[in-house]
C-alpha positions in Angstrom: -22.8 20.7 50.3 -23.9 24.0 50.5 -27.1 24.6 48.7 -27.6 28.5 48.3 -30.8 30.3 46.6 -30.2 33.4 45.4 -33.8 35.0 45.3 -35.7 38.5 45.1 -39.2 38.6 43.6 -38.1 42.3 42.5 -36.4 42.5 39.0 -33.2 44.5 38.8 -31.4 44.2 42.0 -28.5 42.1 40.7 -29.6 38.9 41.5 -28.3 37.2 38.3 -25.1 39.1 38.2 -24.7 38.1 42.0 -25.1 34.6 41.0 -22.3 34.6 38.2 -19.7 36.8 40.0 -20.0 35.0 43.1 -19.8 31.4 41.4 -16.8 32.8 39.8 -15.0 34.2 42.7 -15.6 31.1 45.0 -14.1 28.9 42.0 -11.2 31.0 41.9 -10.8 30.3 45.8 -10.8 26.8 45.3 -14.5 25.6 45.9 -16.3 23.3 43.4 -19.1 25.4 42.2 -22.1 24.7 40.5 -24.7 27.5 39.3 -28.2 26.5 38.6 -30.0 28.7 36.3 -33.6 28.6 37.3 -34.8 31.8 35.7 -36.4 31.0 31.7 -34.8 34.3 30.7 -31.3 32.2 30.8 -29.1 35.5 31.7 -26.9 33.9 34.2 -26.2 31.2 31.2 -25.3 33.9 28.7 -23.4 35.5 31.4 -21.3 32.1 31.9 -20.9 32.1 28.5 -23.4 29.6 27.4 -25.4 30.0 24.1 -28.8 29.1 25.4 -30.6 29.4 22.3 -28.8 26.5 20.7 -29.5 24.0 23.8 -30.2 20.6 23.7 -30.8 20.1 27.2 -31.3 22.5 30.2 -33.0 22.6 33.7 -36.5 22.4 32.1 -35.6 18.9 31.0 -34.7 18.1 35.0 -37.7 19.9 36.5 -40.3 18.0 34.3 -38.5 14.5 34.9 -36.8 13.6 31.4 -33.2 14.1 32.6 -30.9 14.1 35.3 -29.0 16.9 36.6 -25.9 15.2 35.5 -26.6 15.0 32.0 -27.6 18.7 31.8 -24.8 20.1 33.1 -22.0 22.2 30.8 -18.5 23.6 31.8 -18.2 27.2 31.9 -14.5 27.5 30.5 -13.9 31.1 30.9 -15.4 31.1 34.3 -14.1 27.9 36.3 -17.5 26.6 37.4 -20.4 24.4 35.9 -23.8 25.3 35.0 -27.2 24.1 34.9 -28.2 26.0 32.2 -31.5 27.6 31.3 -33.8 29.1 28.2 -37.4 30.0 27.4 -38.4 26.6 27.8 -38.4 26.5 31.4 -41.5 28.7 31.5 -43.7 25.5 30.4 -42.5 23.6 33.5 -44.9 26.1 35.6 -47.9 24.5 33.4 -46.7 20.6 33.1 -45.9 20.3 37.2 -49.0 21.6 38.3 -50.8 18.3 38.6 -47.6 16.2 39.5 -47.3 14.9 42.7 -44.4 16.2 44.8 -43.7 18.8 42.5 -41.9 21.2 44.8 -39.0 18.5 45.4 -38.1 18.0 41.9 -35.2 19.7 42.2 -34.1 18.8 45.8 -34.2 15.2 44.4 -32.5 16.1 41.6 -29.4 17.8 43.3 -29.4 15.1 46.1 -28.4 12.7 43.3 -25.1 14.6 42.7 -23.6 12.6 45.7 -22.1 15.9 47.2 -19.6 16.4 43.8 -19.7 20.1 44.7 -19.0 22.5 47.6 -21.6 25.5 46.6 -24.4 24.8 44.5 -26.1 28.3 43.8 -29.3 28.8 42.7 -30.6 31.7 40.3 -34.1 32.1 41.1 -36.8 33.6 38.5 -38.3 37.4 39.6 -41.1 35.4 40.6 -42.5 33.7 43.9 -43.8 30.8 41.7 -43.1 27.3 41.6 -39.6 27.1 40.7 -38.7 29.2 43.1 -40.5 27.2 45.7 -38.7 24.1 44.0 -35.2 26.2 45.0 -36.4 27.2 48.3 -37.1 23.8 49.0 -34.0 22.5 48.1 -31.9 25.1 49.4 -30.3 24.8 53.1 -29.7 28.7 53.1 -31.1 31.8 51.1 -29.0 35.0 49.8 -31.4 37.9 49.0 -29.6 40.6 47.0 -31.1 43.8 47.3 -31.2 47.5 46.2 -31.4 49.7 49.2 -34.2 52.0 48.0 -37.9 52.6 49.6 -39.4 49.9 48.0 -36.9 47.4 48.4 -38.2 46.8 51.7 -41.8 46.4 51.1 -40.7 43.4 48.8 -38.7 42.2 51.6 -41.5 41.7 53.9 -43.4 39.3 51.4 -40.3 37.2 50.5 -39.8 36.6 54.5 -43.4 35.2 54.5 -42.5 32.9 51.9 -39.4 31.6 53.7 -41.4 31.3 56.5 -44.2 29.1 54.6 -41.6 27.0 52.9 -40.0 26.7 56.2 -43.2 25.3 58.1 -44.6 23.0 55.2 -41.5 21.8 52.8 -38.4 22.6 54.0 -37.5 23.0 57.9 -33.8 23.2 57.7 -34.2 26.8 55.6 -32.7 29.6 56.7 -32.0 33.3 55.6 -28.3 33.1 55.3 -27.6 37.1 54.9 -28.9 40.0 52.5 -26.8 41.5 50.2 -26.5 45.1 49.3 -26.1 45.5 45.5 -25.9 48.5 43.2 -24.8 50.4 46.0 -24.2 54.6 45.9 -22.3 55.9 49.1 -23.3 59.0 48.1 -26.8 58.7 47.9 -28.5 59.6 51.5 -31.4 57.4 51.0 -29.4 54.6 50.4 -27.4 54.7 53.5 -30.6 55.3 55.4 -32.2 52.1 54.2 -28.8 50.4 54.6 -28.9 51.5 58.4 -32.8 50.1 58.7 -31.7 46.9 57.2 -28.9 46.4 60.1 -30.9 47.6 62.8 -33.9 44.9 61.7 -31.5 42.0 60.3 -28.2 42.8 62.3 -25.4 40.0 61.5 -27.8 38.6 58.6 -26.7 41.8 56.6 -23.2 40.7 54.5 -20.6 42.9 55.4 -19.8 43.2 51.8 -21.4 45.8 50.0 -21.6 45.9 45.8 -21.0 48.7 44.6 -22.3 50.3 41.6 -20.0 49.5 38.9 -19.8 49.7 34.8 -17.8 46.8 34.5 -20.3 44.6 36.2 -22.7 45.7 33.8 -20.4 45.2 31.0 -19.1 42.0 31.5 -22.1 39.8 30.8 -22.3 40.9 26.9 -18.8 39.2 26.5 -20.2 36.4 28.5 -17.6 36.5 31.3 -18.0 37.0 35.0 -16.4 40.1 35.8 -13.4 38.5 37.5 -12.4 37.5 34.2 -13.2 40.5 32.6 -11.5 43.1 34.6 -10.6 41.8 37.7 -9.1 44.9 39.1 -12.5 46.4 38.8 -14.4 47.4 41.9 -17.1 45.1 41.4 -15.1 41.8 41.0 -12.9 43.3 44.3 -16.3 43.2 45.8 -17.5 39.7 44.9 -14.1 38.1 45.8 -14.8 39.6 49.2 -18.2 38.6 49.1 -16.7 35.0 48.6 -14.3 35.1 51.6 -17.0 36.2 53.6 -19.4 33.4 52.6 -16.3 30.9 53.0 -15.3 32.1 56.7 -19.1 32.1 57.9 -19.4 28.3 56.9 -16.1 27.7 58.7 -17.5 29.4 61.7 -20.8 27.6 61.3 -19.3 24.2 61.1 -17.0 24.5 63.9 -20.3 25.9 66.3 -21.9 22.8 65.2 -18.9 20.3 66.2 -18.1 22.5 69.1 
């Protein structure tokens, strides 16, 4: 089971857009997908068609130990994947977990009890390097970093890479950065091209070949509670996320062959 944490402490980089649309794209390619919304804003839940205002159970109840993950999962009928939703209650988990033992492992333990019911679990992390994000990085076996190709993006990236190193050293030795995803990309922008080139120089094949363009359809789809694939499957955004899903699946096959070869 692939557990992919999608994280960047910088907001507005297309993190939640990536979670919802990658989940829908992977599901459309036949993968069994669970999306776990770990952001108190609950945008991934809304974007998947879940009414977060009337949730009785959410990922908050899993992290504080009241419910199992199976009990809070709902089906996103329109999008074809399952979701463990979130809402503002999750903001309280931080405080409640402060004095708990093994608090960094809550999510890892909860996911382990799913017994490989899914091919891919996507973790939508909050835009902060907090205890919930640490839970996600402890549970994950790979990290995707969505980022805009702009000047400040590179500064924030080094903080995130250091956090991942610390989690690897103390909590999750198997954690790998799977890839950096260039989002909201405008090919006509000279700075974007320069930052993109710097990323490839520095991270090589860790940079996904797929680039997510700026696309109005991607911005519109969440207001209908839909991934872009259900909203306008011929849009540039939908095509790009399908391409990303294919790239991730083919990477997985290559890695499996390397292990068994």
